[in-house]
N, C-alpha and C positions, 0 to 999 in steps of 0.2 A: 522144900526138900529137907529131909532129916540129916543131920551130921553123921559122918562115918566114924565109928569108933573102933579102935584096934587095941590089942593087948601086947605088951612087950613080952617076948619069949624068955627074957632073962628075969626081970624083976617083977613081972606080972601086973605092971601098972596099966590101967586103962585110960586112954586119952584119945583126941582126935587123930585121925589118920596122918595128917599133915605134920604132927609132932614126932613122928617115927621115921626111921629109915627102913625102907623096904628092901629085903634081901630076896633074891630070885634065884632058884635053881632052874636053869634053862633046859628045856627039853629039845633034843635027845642027848646033847652033849653032856649034861650034868654040871655044867659050868656054874659057879656062883657069880652073880652080879649084884651091884648096889644100886638101888633106885631106878632100875630100868629093865625092860625086857618082859616077856611073858613067860609064864610057867609057875611052878609051885613057889609060894612066897611066904615069908614071915616078917614080922615087924620087930625092931629093936630100937630102944632109946639111943639117941646120939650122945651118950656119956661114957666115959671111960670105965666107970664102975660096972655098968651093964655089960660092956664087953669082956671085963675080967670074969664077971659071973657066968657069962654065956660060954666062955672058953672052958670053965671047968664043967659045966653041965652038958654041953653039946660038942660033938665031933664035927667041927667046921671044916677042918682041912686047912693047911697052911696057906693055900692060896687066897681063901677068903679073909682070914685073920690079917694077912698082909695088906689086902685091898682096903679093909675097914680101917686099920691104923693109919695107912697113907691118907685116907679121906679125912680122918680125925685130925691129923697132923696139918693137913691143908687148911681145914676149917677152924680149928681151935688151938693150934700150936702143938707142942710136944705132949703126947698123952702119957 
């Protein structure tokens, strides 16, 4: 079976799917979730620099930014 590659929407790096966090916009509520759920999704590197670049490029909404920062803090300490 061939490996699944994805591209970070912030830095455009290509890597294995497991190296990224999956961001999902759940239908029909439009809510954003991290690493779970079915719906429209994108991939982001689990690095503070990618979050900072993504915040400038994309209108994520405050709810997702807070969710991502909370996940980063839990996993990597203060971002």
